[in-house]
ROPAZA-518471 format. One record per residue (C-alpha): residue number from 1; x, y, z negated. Coordinates in pm, 1 decimal. Last residue first. Layout:
<sites>
   num          X          Y          Z
   NUM          X          Y          Z
...
</sites>
This chain:
<sites>
   num          X          Y          Z
   193    -2038.5      298.0    -1323.1
   192    -1973.4      275.9    -1697.1
   191    -1692.1       24.0    -1655.9
   190    -1511.9      253.8    -1411.5
   189    -1532.9      544.1    -1658.6
   188    -1393.6      322.5    -1934.8
   187    -1096.9      223.7    -1718.0
   186    -1034.4      588.5    -1626.5
   185    -1046.3      686.3    -1996.4
   184     -799.3      406.6    -2077.2
   183     -572.9      541.1    -1803.3
   182     -581.4      890.1    -1955.2
   181     -511.5      758.4    -2306.1
   180     -216.4      554.0    -2176.8
   179      -81.5      853.1    -1985.5
   178      -86.6     1060.3    -2302.1
   177       95.3      789.2    -2496.0
   176      342.8      739.0    -2209.5
   175      451.6     1101.6    -2257.8
   174      643.7      991.8    -2566.5
   173      870.2      735.7    -2400.0
   172     1037.2      579.3    -2704.0
   171      990.4      206.2    -2679.5
   170      639.0      176.7    -2819.0
   169      529.6      437.9    -2564.1
   168      682.5      244.7    -2275.9
   167      523.7      -81.5    -2387.9
   166      183.4       91.9    -2415.6
   165      231.1      251.5    -2075.4
   164      302.9      -98.7    -1946.4
   163      -19.8     -245.7    -2080.2
   162     -220.8       52.9    -1953.1
   161      -71.8       19.3    -1603.7
   160     -168.6     -348.1    -1595.1
   159     -527.7     -256.6    -1676.9
   158     -525.0       36.7    -1434.7
   157     -411.6     -139.7    -1120.6
   156     -534.3      151.3     -907.3
   155     -238.4      185.4     -671.6
   154     -100.8      498.3     -842.1
   153     -168.8      343.8    -1183.8
   152       58.5       50.3    -1101.8
   151      330.9      289.2     -988.8
   150      303.3      499.4    -1302.7
   149      305.8      181.6    -1514.4
   148      623.7       53.4    -1347.3
   147      790.0      390.5    -1404.2
   146      687.7      379.1    -1771.5
   145      786.0       15.0    -1824.6
   144     1128.3       77.7    -1672.9
   143     1176.7      383.3    -1891.8
   142     1060.1      205.7    -2206.5
   141     1297.7      -88.5    -2175.0
   140     1152.3     -353.5    -2401.5
   139     1091.7     -621.6    -2136.9
   138     1440.1     -589.4    -1983.5
   137     1481.4     -877.4    -1736.8
   136     1106.3     -925.7    -1682.4
   135     1070.7     -546.8    -1666.6
   134     1321.2     -536.1    -1381.3
   133     1145.3     -811.7    -1184.9
   132      811.7     -628.6    -1216.0
   131      975.8     -298.7    -1122.7
   130     1113.1     -453.3     -804.7
   129      785.3     -607.6     -691.0
   128      596.1     -290.9     -789.9
   127      821.2      -85.2     -563.1
   126      729.2     -308.9     -268.0
   125      361.8     -252.9     -345.5
   124      411.9      121.1     -391.5
   123      560.0      181.7      -47.9
   122      615.9      557.1      -29.6
   121      960.2      500.4      126.4
   120     1120.8      784.3      -68.8
   119      935.9      794.5     -402.5
   118      784.4      447.5     -437.2
   117     1043.3      242.6     -250.3
   116     1341.3      439.6     -375.9
   115     1229.2      416.3     -738.9
   114     1171.0       43.0     -712.7
   113     1512.0       -7.2     -550.0
   112     1683.0      195.7     -820.5
   111     1488.0        4.8    -1086.8
   110     1597.3     -330.2     -941.2
   109     1961.7     -224.6     -940.7
   108     1925.4      -89.7    -1295.0
   107     1773.9     -421.3    -1411.8
   106     2094.5     -611.3    -1335.6
   105     2041.9     -989.8    -1356.0
   104     2048.7    -1071.5     -984.4
   103     2427.4    -1031.3     -957.1
   102     2555.0    -1146.8     -618.5
   101     2221.1    -1146.1     -437.0
   100     2128.5     -827.4     -623.8
    99     2440.5     -649.0     -494.1
    98     2342.4     -737.3     -137.4
    97     1996.3     -591.2     -199.6
    96     2159.7     -280.0     -345.6
    95     2373.2     -260.5      -30.0
    94     2069.2     -300.5      198.2
    93     1881.9      -29.5        8.0
    92     2178.8      206.0       27.1
    91     2200.7      150.1      404.1
    90     1831.4      234.8      435.7
    89     1869.6      542.8      216.0
    88     2157.8      701.3      403.8
    87     2118.2     1041.0      237.1
    86     2489.1     1064.0      151.7
    85     2394.4     1029.7     -215.6
    84     2216.1      703.9     -131.4
    83     2523.7      583.1       57.7
    82     2741.4      657.0     -243.6
    81     2499.6      481.6     -481.5
    80     2497.4      178.8     -249.8
    79     2878.5      166.4     -261.7
    78     2847.2      172.3     -641.0
    77     2617.9     -132.8     -633.4
    76     2866.7     -299.7     -396.8
    75     3135.7     -240.3     -658.1
    74     2916.7     -382.2     -936.0
    73     2828.8     -692.4     -733.4
    72     3196.9     -757.1     -659.1
    71     3281.7     -780.1    -1029.1
    70     3417.5    -1135.3    -1027.0
    69     3531.4    -1104.0     -664.1
    68     3800.2     -852.6     -756.6
    67     4037.2     -771.8     -470.2
    66     3790.5     -745.5     -178.2
    65     3530.8     -566.7     -391.9
    64     3797.1     -321.6     -509.2
    63     3891.1     -244.6     -149.5
    62     3523.1     -181.5      -68.4
    61     3498.1       45.5     -374.2
    60     3797.1      243.4     -244.0
    59     3645.7      279.0      103.5
    58     3308.8      386.3      -38.5
    57     3480.2      647.2     -257.2
    56     3655.3      780.7       53.2
    55     3320.4      824.6      230.8
    54     3170.1      979.4      -83.3
    53     3416.5     1263.2     -124.1
    52     3181.2     1437.3     -369.1
    51     3460.7     1532.9     -606.5
    50     3324.2     1301.1     -880.0
    49     3289.7     1015.4     -630.4
    48     3643.5     1067.2     -503.3
    47     3778.0     1059.1     -858.8
    46     3577.0      747.2     -938.3
    45     3708.8      568.8     -628.7
    44     4066.8      676.8     -704.5
    43     4037.0      553.6    -1063.4
    42     3890.0      228.5     -929.8
    41     4178.3      180.8     -688.7
    40     4427.3      260.1     -965.9
    39     4273.8        2.3    -1202.7
    38     4265.6     -253.6     -921.1
    37     4639.3     -214.6     -868.8
    36     4705.9     -223.3    -1245.1
    35     4507.3     -546.8    -1295.6
    34     4418.0     -643.1    -1654.0
    33     4249.3     -326.6    -1784.3
    32     3986.6     -281.2    -1510.3
    31     3913.0     -653.6    -1469.7
    30     3608.9     -634.6    -1701.3
    29     3442.2     -339.2    -1526.9
    28     3326.1      -78.2    -1780.9
    27     3627.4      141.6    -1700.6
    26     3494.4      194.7    -1349.1
    25     3170.5      355.1    -1466.9
    24     2869.6      206.4    -1280.6
    23     2756.2      465.0    -1029.0
    22     2447.9      680.3    -1066.9
    21     2082.7      673.5     -969.2
    20     1901.2      852.4    -1247.4
    19     1728.2      695.9    -1545.5
    18     1615.6     1018.4    -1715.6
    17     1370.5     1081.6    -1436.2
    16     1066.6      908.6    -1579.1
    15      786.1      958.9    -1326.8
    14      508.1     1194.0    -1432.5
    13      563.7     1480.4    -1189.4
    12      667.3     1244.6     -910.1
    11      354.3     1034.1     -968.9
    10      123.4     1332.7     -960.6
     9      278.2     1445.8     -632.7
     8      264.9     1088.7     -500.3
     7     -103.2     1059.1     -591.7
     6     -175.4     1376.4     -395.6
     5       24.6     1256.2      -93.8
     4     -101.7      899.1      -67.8
     3      114.2      606.6     -180.9
     2      129.8      342.0       89.9
     1        0.0        0.0        0.0
</sites>
């Protein structure tokens, strides 16, 4: 289902934006300390990313992926972030998909894909698939639950939206309480018809 313009405006206003699309820090990669060559490549990649030299950052992350197969999924994730920042959304999507094949247990990859599909591609059903997988991996993540709930509400799945707003509210997303009340009012209105 495509998200219509007025619903998309509401969705964008409500959507949790604190989970932004950003690269995985190089020093969080396990091989960072043990391999001096890889450490320098990752420093160079991070430096390029910080300066906005995204093409060079991509090249460094590709070198890292060739050297360190253990963390290849993380490097491909970062390549996707670079392509996203370059405005090459379709390439970013394919890189995040590739990253998921290597490391399917990263909720942030799924959330990025969900966000892209609902906000950029305006394909709420595809976004719901990604958010659903992300919430299964991180069932108490309030931000994931909130964005999932917003998407569900946008396509009229109010009962499921209410459940996820409740999870989001219980896990620190304050505005989810207001959204939950609004969705409950919509559900009641539908029942009274």
